[in-house]
Each structure stands twice: as structure tokens, then as C-alpha cells.
C-alpha positions as CSV (number, residue, x, y, z in Angstrom):
1,M,15.4,-5.6,-15.1
2,N,17.2,-5.7,-11.7
3,V,14.8,-5.8,-8.7
4,R,15.5,-5.4,-4.9
5,V,12.8,-6.7,-2.6
6,R,12.2,-6.1,1.2
7,G,9.5,-6.9,3.7
8,I,7.1,-9.7,4.6
9,Y,6.4,-10.5,0.9
10,T,10.1,-10.9,0.0
11,T,10.2,-14.7,-0.5
12,A,7.1,-14.8,-2.6
13,L,8.1,-11.8,-4.7
14,T,11.6,-13.1,-5.2
15,E,10.1,-16.3,-6.6
16,L,7.7,-14.3,-8.8
17,F,10.3,-11.8,-10.1
18,R,13.2,-14.1,-10.7
19,A,11.4,-15.9,-13.5
20,E,11.5,-12.7,-15.6
21,A,14.1,-10.4,-13.9
22,T,17.2,-10.5,-11.8
23,V,16.8,-10.2,-8.1
24,V,19.7,-8.2,-6.6
25,Q,21.0,-7.2,-3.1
26,A,19.2,-10.2,-1.5
27,S,19.4,-10.6,2.3
28,P,21.3,-13.5,3.8
29,P,18.0,-15.4,4.7
30,I,16.8,-15.2,1.1
31,R,20.1,-16.5,-0.2
32,E,19.9,-19.4,2.2
33,R,16.3,-20.0,1.5
34,F,16.8,-20.2,-2.3
35,D,20.2,-21.8,-2.0
36,A,21.3,-19.4,-4.7
37,E,23.7,-16.5,-5.3
38,F,22.1,-13.2,-6.0
39,P,24.3,-10.4,-7.4
40,V,25.0,-7.2,-5.5
41,A,24.1,-4.9,-8.4
42,H,22.3,-1.7,-9.2
43,A,18.5,-2.0,-8.8
44,D,16.2,-0.7,-11.5
45,L,13.3,-1.2,-9.2
46,A,12.8,-1.4,-5.4
47,A,9.8,-3.3,-4.0
48,D,9.2,-2.4,-0.3
49,T,6.4,-3.7,1.9
50,T,4.3,-0.8,3.2
51,D,4.4,0.1,6.9
52,D,0.9,-1.3,7.4
53,R,1.9,-4.6,5.6
54,Q,-1.1,-4.2,3.2
55,G,1.0,-4.2,0.0
56,V,4.2,-2.9,-1.6
57,T,5.6,0.4,-2.9
58,L,7.4,0.2,-6.2
59,S,10.0,2.9,-7.0
60,G,12.6,3.1,-9.8
61,R,13.0,3.4,-13.5
62,R,9.6,4.1,-15.0
63,S,9.5,1.2,-17.4
64,A,10.5,-1.2,-14.6
65,V,7.8,0.2,-12.3
66,E,5.1,-0.2,-14.9
67,R,6.2,-3.7,-15.8
68,A,6.2,-4.8,-12.1
69,R,2.9,-3.0,-11.4
70,E,1.3,-4.9,-14.3
71,R,2.7,-8.2,-13.1
72,L,1.6,-7.8,-9.5
73,A,-1.9,-6.6,-10.5
74,G,-2.3,-9.9,-12.4
75,L,-1.9,-11.9,-9.3
76,S,-5.6,-11.9,-8.5
77,R,-8.8,-10.0,-9.2
78,D,-8.6,-8.2,-5.9
79,T,-5.0,-7.0,-6.2
80,L,-5.1,-3.3,-7.1
81,A,-2.4,-0.8,-8.1
82,W,-2.1,3.0,-8.4
83,G,0.5,5.4,-9.7
84,D,1.8,8.1,-7.4
85,A,1.7,11.8,-8.3
86,A,4.4,12.5,-5.8
87,P,7.0,9.8,-6.6
88,L,10.3,9.2,-4.7
89,D,12.9,11.9,-5.3
90,A,10.5,14.1,-7.4
91,L,11.3,17.8,-7.2
92,F,8.4,20.3,-6.7
93,D,7.8,23.9,-6.5
94,G,5.3,24.0,-3.6
95,A,3.2,26.4,-1.5
96,V,2.7,26.1,2.2
97,T,-1.0,25.9,3.0
98,D,-0.9,25.1,6.7
99,T,1.5,25.0,9.6
100,L,1.2,22.2,12.1
101,G,3.0,21.3,15.3
102,S,5.9,19.6,13.7
103,G,5.9,20.7,10.1
104,A,4.1,22.4,7.3
105,V,1.5,21.1,4.8
106,V,2.7,21.9,1.2
107,D,0.5,22.1,-1.9
108,L,2.4,20.3,-4.7
109,G,-0.1,20.9,-7.5
110,D,-1.5,17.4,-8.1
111,A,-0.6,16.2,-4.5
112,E,0.1,17.4,-1.0
113,G,3.1,16.7,1.2
114,F,4.4,17.2,4.7
115,L,7.6,19.2,5.3
116,P,9.1,18.8,8.8
117,Y,10.4,22.0,10.3
118,D,13.8,20.5,10.9
119,A,14.2,20.0,7.2
120,V,14.0,23.8,6.6
121,E,16.4,26.6,7.4
122,G,14.5,29.3,9.3
123,R,10.7,29.4,9.6
124,V,7.9,28.7,7.1
125,E,4.5,30.4,7.1
126,D,1.3,30.0,5.2
127,G,1.7,31.2,1.6
128,D,5.5,30.6,1.5
129,R,6.9,29.1,-1.7
130,V,9.3,26.2,-1.2
131,R,11.4,24.0,-3.4
132,V,11.0,20.5,-2.0
133,Q,11.8,16.9,-2.9
134,V,9.8,13.8,-2.0
135,R,11.9,11.8,0.5
136,R,9.3,9.2,1.4
137,P,6.1,8.5,-0.7
138,E,3.0,7.2,0.9
139,P,0.4,4.8,-0.5
140,P,-3.0,6.3,-1.3
141,W,-4.7,4.4,1.5
142,S,-2.4,5.8,4.2
143,D,-3.5,8.7,6.4
144,R,0.0,10.2,6.1
145,R,1.2,12.7,3.5
146,P,4.4,12.0,1.6
147,R,7.4,13.3,3.5
148,L,9.4,16.2,2.0
149,D,12.8,17.7,2.3
150,T,14.6,20.7,1.0
151,D,17.9,19.0,0.3
152,L,18.4,17.4,-3.1
153,R,19.3,13.7,-3.4
154,A,19.5,11.1,-6.0
155,S,18.9,8.2,-3.7
156,G,19.8,4.5,-3.9
157,D,21.0,1.5,-1.9
158,L,24.4,1.0,-3.5
159,L,24.9,4.8,-3.9
160,E,23.3,8.1,-3.1
161,L,24.3,11.5,-4.5
162,R,23.7,14.6,-2.5
163,R,23.7,18.1,-4.0
164,G,26.0,20.5,-2.3
165,G,27.7,17.8,-0.2
166,R,31.5,18.0,0.3
167,P,33.7,15.1,-0.8
168,S,34.7,14.7,2.9
169,D,31.1,13.9,3.7
170,A,31.5,10.6,1.8
171,G,34.4,9.0,3.7
172,G,36.3,7.0,1.1
173,A,33.7,7.5,-1.6
174,A,35.5,10.3,-3.4
175,S,38.6,8.2,-4.1
176,L,36.4,5.2,-5.1
177,A,34.4,7.3,-7.5
178,D,37.7,8.3,-9.3
179,L,38.2,4.6,-10.2
180,L,34.8,4.2,-11.9
181,S,33.8,4.8,-15.5
182,A,31.0,7.2,-14.6
183,D,31.6,10.6,-13.0
184,V,30.1,12.3,-10.0
185,P,28.3,15.4,-11.3
186,E,29.6,18.8,-10.3
187,E,28.3,20.1,-7.0
188,W,27.2,16.6,-6.0
189,A,28.9,14.2,-3.5
190,A,28.6,10.4,-3.4
191,R,27.7,8.3,-0.4
192,W,28.0,4.6,-0.8
193,G,25.6,2.1,0.8
194,R,26.3,-0.9,3.1
195,D,26.6,-3.4,0.2
196,E,29.4,-1.4,-1.5
197,D,32.1,-3.8,-0.4
198,E,30.3,-6.8,-2.0
199,A,29.6,-5.1,-5.3
200,S,31.8,-5.3,-8.4
201,M,33.3,-2.2,-10.0
202,D,30.9,-2.6,-12.9
203,A,28.0,-2.7,-10.6
204,L,29.2,0.4,-8.8
205,S,29.8,2.2,-12.1
206,D,26.2,1.3,-13.2
207,A,24.8,2.7,-9.9
208,L,26.8,5.9,-10.3
209,A,25.8,6.4,-13.9
210,A,22.1,5.9,-13.0
211,R,22.3,8.3,-10.0
212,A,24.2,10.9,-12.1
213,G,21.5,10.8,-14.8
214,E,18.9,11.5,-12.1
215,A,21.0,14.3,-10.6
216,D,21.1,16.0,-14.1
217,L,17.3,15.9,-14.2
218,L,17.1,17.4,-10.8
219,D,19.6,20.1,-11.7
220,A,17.5,21.0,-14.7
221,G,14.3,21.1,-12.7
222,A,15.9,23.2,-10.0
223,E,16.6,25.9,-12.6
224,A,12.9,26.0,-13.8
225,D,10.5,28.8,-13.0
226,A,7.0,28.1,-11.7
227,E,4.1,30.4,-11.2
228,E,2.0,27.8,-9.5
229,P,2.8,24.7,-7.4
230,R,3.9,21.9,-9.8
231,R,6.3,19.1,-10.4
232,L,9.7,20.2,-11.8
233,A,11.4,16.9,-12.2
234,A,10.7,13.2,-11.6
235,P,13.8,11.1,-12.1
236,R,11.8,8.0,-10.9
237,A,8.3,6.6,-10.9
238,T,6.5,5.2,-7.9
239,A,3.4,3.0,-7.7
240,H,1.6,1.3,-4.8
241,V,0.1,-2.2,-4.9
242,W,-2.5,-3.3,-2.4
243,F,-2.9,-7.1,-2.1
244,G,-6.4,-8.3,-1.5
245,R,-7.2,-11.5,0.3
246,E,-7.0,-13.6,-2.9
247,G,-3.8,-11.9,-3.8
248,R,-2.2,-12.8,-0.4
249,F,-3.1,-16.4,-0.9
250,A,-1.7,-16.3,-4.5
251,L,1.6,-15.1,-2.9
252,D,1.4,-18.0,-0.5
253,G,1.5,-20.3,-3.5
254,K,4.6,-18.6,-4.8
255,R,6.3,-18.8,-1.4
256,R,5.2,-22.5,-1.0
257,A,7.2,-23.4,-4.1
258,V,10.3,-22.4,-2.2
259,E,9.6,-22.9,1.5
260,S,7.2,-24.5,3.9
261,T,4.3,-22.1,4.1
262,M,1.2,-22.3,6.3
263,P,-2.3,-21.6,4.9
264,G,-2.8,-17.8,5.2
265,H,0.9,-17.1,5.8
266,H,0.7,-13.6,4.2
267,R,-2.9,-13.0,5.4
268,T,-1.8,-13.6,9.0
269,K,1.4,-11.6,8.8
270,A,-0.5,-8.6,7.2
271,A,-2.8,-8.5,10.2
272,T,-0.2,-7.4,12.8
273,N,3.5,-7.2,13.3
274,A,3.1,-9.5,16.3
275,A,2.1,-12.4,14.0
276,S,5.3,-12.6,12.1
277,A,7.3,-14.4,14.7
278,A,4.4,-16.8,15.5
279,V,4.0,-17.7,11.8
280,D,7.7,-18.3,11.4
281,F,7.8,-20.5,14.6
282,A,4.8,-22.6,13.4
283,E,6.4,-23.1,10.0
284,A,9.7,-24.1,11.6
285,L,7.9,-26.7,13.7
286,T,5.6,-28.2,11.1
287,P,6.1,-28.8,7.4
288,F,3.3,-27.4,5.3
289,E,3.9,-29.2,2.0
290,E,0.4,-28.7,0.6
291,A,-2.3,-26.4,1.8
292,D,-5.6,-25.1,0.7
293,D,-6.9,-21.5,1.1
294,D,-9.9,-22.9,3.0
295,D,-7.4,-24.2,5.7
296,F,-6.6,-20.7,6.9
297,P,-6.9,-21.0,10.7
298,F,-9.1,-17.9,11.3
299,A,-10.3,-19.0,14.8
300,V,-6.7,-19.5,16.0
301,A,-5.5,-16.2,14.6
302,A,-8.5,-14.3,16.1
303,R,-8.0,-16.0,19.5
304,Q,-4.3,-15.2,19.5
305,F,-4.3,-11.7,17.9
306,G,-7.9,-10.5,17.8
307,P,-10.5,-9.4,17.3
308,R,-12.1,-10.9,20.3
309,E,-15.6,-10.4,21.7
310,G,-15.7,-7.0,23.4
311,D,-13.0,-5.4,21.2
312,R,-13.6,-2.4,19.1
313,V,-12.7,-2.5,15.4
314,A,-12.7,0.1,12.6
315,I,-14.4,-0.5,9.3
316,G,-11.7,0.2,6.7
317,H,-13.8,1.0,3.6
318,G,-11.3,1.1,0.7
319,K,-12.1,3.0,-2.5
320,P,-11.1,1.8,-6.0
321,D,-9.1,5.0,-6.4
322,G,-6.9,3.9,-3.5
323,R,-8.3,6.0,-0.7
324,L,-9.3,4.5,2.6
325,V,-12.4,5.8,4.4
326,T,-13.1,4.7,8.0
327,L,-16.8,4.0,8.5
328,G,-16.5,4.5,12.3
329,R,-15.7,1.9,14.9
330,G,-17.9,-0.6,16.5
331,E,-18.0,-3.2,19.3
332,V,-17.4,-6.8,18.4
333,T,-20.3,-8.8,19.9
334,S,-19.4,-12.2,18.6
335,V,-16.6,-14.1,16.8
336,E,-17.2,-17.5,15.3
337,A,-14.8,-20.1,14.1
338,D,-16.0,-19.9,10.6
339,G,-14.7,-16.3,10.3
340,S,-18.0,-14.6,11.1
341,V,-17.7,-11.4,13.2
342,R,-20.7,-9.4,14.4
343,V,-20.1,-5.6,15.0
344,E,-22.5,-3.1,16.5
345,R,-22.3,0.6,16.2
346,E,-24.6,3.3,17.8
347,M,-25.6,5.8,15.1
348,S,-25.6,9.5,15.6
349,P,-29.0,11.2,14.8
350,G,-29.3,13.5,11.7
351,G,-29.4,13.0,8.0
352,R,-30.5,9.9,6.2
353,Y,-29.1,6.4,5.5
354,D,-27.4,6.2,2.2
355,A,-29.6,4.7,-0.6
356,L,-32.3,3.7,1.9
357,D,-33.7,7.2,2.2
358,V,-34.6,6.6,5.8
359,E,-34.1,9.2,8.6
360,R,-31.3,8.5,11.0
361,R,-32.7,8.8,14.5
362,A,-31.3,8.9,18.1
363,G,-31.0,5.4,19.5
364,D,-30.5,3.7,16.1
365,V,-28.0,0.8,16.0
366,A,-26.2,-0.6,13.0
367,V,-25.5,-4.4,13.2
368,T,-23.0,-5.6,10.6
369,K,-22.0,-9.2,10.0
370,F,-18.6,-9.7,8.4
371,V,-17.5,-13.1,7.2
372,E,-13.8,-13.6,6.4
373,G,-13.3,-14.1,2.6
374,R,-16.9,-13.1,1.6
375,W,-17.4,-10.7,-1.3
376,W,-20.2,-8.8,0.5
377,Y,-21.4,-7.9,4.0
378,P,-24.8,-6.8,5.3
379,T,-25.6,-4.0,7.7
380,V,-29.0,-4.0,9.4
381,Y,-30.2,-0.7,10.9
382,R,-32.6,-1.0,13.8
383,G,-34.4,1.6,15.9
384,D,-34.3,1.9,19.7
385,D,-37.4,-0.2,19.8
386,G,-35.8,-3.1,17.8
387,S,-37.7,-2.3,14.6
388,R,-35.8,-3.0,11.3
389,R,-35.2,0.3,9.6
390,G,-33.5,-1.1,6.5
391,T,-30.7,-3.4,5.3
392,Y,-27.7,-2.3,3.2
393,V,-25.6,-5.0,1.6
394,N,-22.2,-3.8,0.5
395,V,-20.4,-5.6,-2.4
396,C,-16.7,-5.5,-2.0
397,T,-13.4,-7.4,-2.5
398,P,-13.1,-10.4,-0.1
399,V,-13.4,-9.3,3.5
400,E,-10.3,-9.5,5.8
401,V,-11.0,-9.3,9.5
402,F,-7.8,-8.0,11.1
403,P,-7.4,-7.4,14.9
404,E,-8.2,-3.7,14.8
405,T,-9.7,-3.1,11.3
406,V,-12.0,-4.9,8.9
407,R,-10.5,-4.3,5.4
408,Y,-11.9,-4.5,1.9
409,V,-12.3,-2.4,-1.2
410,D,-15.8,-1.2,-2.1
411,L,-16.9,-2.1,-5.6
412,H,-19.7,0.5,-5.8
413,V,-22.6,-1.6,-6.7
414,D,-24.8,-2.5,-3.7
415,V,-28.2,-4.0,-2.8
416,V,-30.6,-2.4,-0.3
417,K,-33.8,-3.5,1.3
418,G,-36.1,-0.8,2.7
419,P,-38.2,-1.0,5.9
420,E,-41.3,-2.1,3.8
421,G,-39.3,-4.9,2.2
422,E,-38.7,-3.3,-1.2
423,V,-35.3,-4.5,-2.7
424,R,-33.2,-2.2,-5.0
425,R,-29.8,-2.5,-6.6
426,V,-27.9,0.7,-6.6
427,D,-24.7,2.4,-8.0
428,D,-24.2,0.3,-11.1
429,D,-23.3,3.5,-12.9
430,E,-20.5,4.2,-10.5
431,L,-19.0,0.8,-11.1
432,D,-19.2,1.3,-14.9
433,A,-17.5,4.6,-14.5
434,A,-14.7,3.0,-12.4
435,V,-14.1,0.4,-15.1
436,A,-14.0,3.2,-17.8
437,A,-11.5,5.1,-15.7
438,G,-9.3,2.0,-15.3
439,R,-9.7,1.8,-11.5
440,V,-11.5,-1.5,-11.6
441,S,-10.7,-4.4,-14.0
442,E,-13.5,-5.9,-16.1
443,A,-12.9,-9.2,-14.3
444,L,-13.4,-7.6,-10.9
445,A,-16.4,-5.7,-12.1
446,E,-18.0,-8.8,-13.5
447,R,-17.5,-10.5,-10.2
448,A,-19.2,-7.6,-8.4
449,R,-22.2,-7.6,-10.8
450,T,-22.6,-11.4,-10.3
451,V,-22.5,-11.1,-6.5
452,A,-25.0,-8.2,-6.7
453,S,-27.4,-10.2,-8.8
454,K,-27.4,-13.1,-6.4
455,L,-28.0,-10.8,-3.5
456,E,-30.8,-9.1,-5.3
457,R,-32.5,-12.5,-5.8
458,A,-31.8,-13.7,-2.3
459,L,-33.3,-10.6,-0.6
């Protein structure tokens, strides 16, 4: 399996993958860091850091994606992975369901996508049927829909094929393709990537053969009829991996085998783009030969990048199916060196508090205490007179307190304490169902049950 890696996790993932695969198309810093030569060859799999730095998107040959997904999910209990119903380069017969300012929302059957108006000839209206291809997948925790296009491509880094393109579009690609053992399919044109000059003729032939096979699948899909929105062809698979806090520290260990790595390297870089240069600078100044997860400098990171007292943060409530729900935003009222952050939210009246069965009234305040790395967090609801209206303790993957958002994945089972002091454990059945559905591993579920039991006794 040939793997190409990009983004803030590149060094760690290169070290991880190279034990069982061939890392290709490595950047100059990676070649220097490993003091090794990496071939410029066709990649069966691309592993790219997501825009929010929370994880990686895997796209490529189905068997390679599944193998890498399984390997990364084994990093830690709190590393979670999901397949994508709208993988890279997949062809769909879709239906426009809404028109927005810059594009249309398209029903794909098992998914939904976004088609920019500049990717369509003419206008599109609600109810129009469109043949579209996924140009950019999105992780399930993103608030963006996968980006669509109407042009057909078999994409790749060494080589991309475009349907309907003219040989002149490719510069010198047409004459180069004539020298290779594989052929460019009829009605497709080749475009070579930036590493073409460094690749061998065998590598370019492999890349062309792979793209040509994908183009054949897309051609066959384009000829199919569809009465309802559905997928017509999927020449590649895509999966998304979210690294929990333990997973990021496991990646630190992989990176540390190659390069000086500060405690919480990936945890700090995942928090904000602004942290990357600071982390690199600190590691260049000071060798970190050995480090413990407990040495993560939370106080320094919070002081430099946030959150600070008076800031507002969102509560990023991840779901085991990959979705992200924001439980409102609150004001940070205190930040402690031990990673403890207190957040207050003013509640809107109406309805009842989940599981507490207590009416939500005007003037109620929710006081939540997050502690970096803890597998749970409590929220105390108080009335405008200061009375305690109930406590809800959420069991989750280890909390990460980022500058603008507190992140974790909810593990269903929770413990509540009512206004009269009664303690109940709730939603064990939802956790069992998540395990049965394959969304939560048995090891992660067992950790959640153990935490819930301790909380139940403590309350």
C-alpha cells in the first residue's frame, strides 16, 4: 500500500504507516526529518488533515482506506472513524432541494451536497435533476456539506483525468502519455501533477492505469438511469478519523520516535492554526527527549491562545455517529492552571431539563466545569435566586478545552442528581445500542460504564 500524508499529523502518521506501507510523495521537510528517500509514486491512499485540525480524511482504494481506518482507530480508545456516503470523486444523480446565495443544496440519496452556481451552466431551481461529482468530501462533524461539481474527473496528485478535456489542455501531457504502458481513455484528457518530473515512468504508468480504471467506472455510471437521487459510481472510498485527546498524545509518541516533540504537540496544534509556529519554535529551542502526557502545559497554552477569563466558548458536543452539536455558548468565568475551566450560560425559559424533568425558567443559569483530560463534566442548573435546580453529569471522551470550543464525544450514559438529591443513571440503553451499531467500541463503552458507576457512587 502506498500512502501520501499531509497536514499537522504528517510526521507521526509517516512513522506509523511506514512500518507496514510505503509512504510516497513526501515533502522536503519530511525527507530531511527522517533522513530517508521516499519514492515519488502513485498513492493508493491519501491522508489529509481536516481543515479544523481535529483529524484526517482518508481517500483512495477501498481496501487501503479500510486498512488505514482500522489502524488509526486502534491508536486509542477515543479515536473514532466513520465511512463517508459521499466519497471523493463519487458520481451521483441528485435533485436540487434548495437554492442559496452562492449555490444549491442537492439531495444525493444517502447524503446531501452543495453545488456552487459557478460549477453549473445556466441556472438551477428547486426540483431540478443534476448529475454531480463529489469534489471535496467533508467530515461528519463539519457544518459544511460536501462540495459538488458537474465536470467529471478522476483526480490524483501525480495525474488527473478530465472528461471532455482537450489534449491541448494538458500542456505536454499528451505526448508523455504516449510513452506510457497505460492509455488515456477516449474523451478524457490527462493533467500531470507537480511531482511528475521526479516520478519514474513506471510510477507514471501506474498512476495513469489507476486513473483510467476510475474513469471507466465513471463512464459506466454516467450512462445509468436513475428515478430517484442515488449514487451511480464510486471509484474511491473515503473515511474520516477524529483523534480524541488520548489519540493525539499517542501520535505524539509516534512523532517523538523521530523528532523532538513537546508534551501535547498535536493537542496544542489542533487547538488553533496560530499555535503551529509557536510549537515548532519551542521544539527548535529546547530538546524534548522524554515527555509525559501529564506535562502538557495547559496554563501556558490557555494564556497564550485562550480561552481566558471573559471569553466566550462553544460547547462542541460530539456524537458517536460523527455529528457535532453545539450546546450553546457561555462565558468563561475562571481558568485554572490544572486545566479547570468554568463556563456560565443563561438559559432560555420553556421546556424541561433533559433527564432531570425540571422546568426551565427565566433567569436560570447553567454552570459547567470542564477539566482538561477528564472523562466527564458536571453542569449545575441554578434558579435566579441561587437555588440548585439539578445537576447533570455528562460522560464523554476526554475533554479538550480549545480557545473557542470545548470538544469531546458524548458516550450516552450520564448521571443526574435532582433538586431533592435523588441520583439516577440514565441512557445505558443508548450506549448499548451504539456498541451494537459499531459506533462505540466495547473498550470505550466499558470505560464509560466504569466512569458512570464511580459518579453514581460519588453523587
